[in-house]
C-alpha angles and dihedrals in degrees: 000000000000122000121194125193114192127188108199123203116195132205107250111265094018097093092109091053091052091047089053090055093046092050087067102029099051096057088051091064091075092046087065096046095264131126131214101226097179139359116185137178102201122208128207089250092064096054113101097180139338146125102224131086117270110254123228090234141003119208128193112192132175127203126183093230147356088260092057091050090049090049091053092047091051096043107137093223091053092044090053091060100041089107087070092052092045091049095049108033116083092184143327137207116215121195115191123202142150135239128208 
């Protein structure tokens, strides 16, 4: 099992472009055997402590295998919309783990 945590930082004013990409990409997770465990939009009020910038969104996603994750990443429908992600995302931090 593969677990991915992604902190997504958006270019100011490009939130709607990112949301357009996510409207297609998120449903594709299940098509490849994955599961969106959590999708958050944190606010400054919910931060207890920290030294990094607050991301626009935090995603926690689980896939049954590396192959399933690779299949999602390579999905033609997702690939066709990567221009939206590239246009809207300033940076992201991906933390990969595993679950037993």
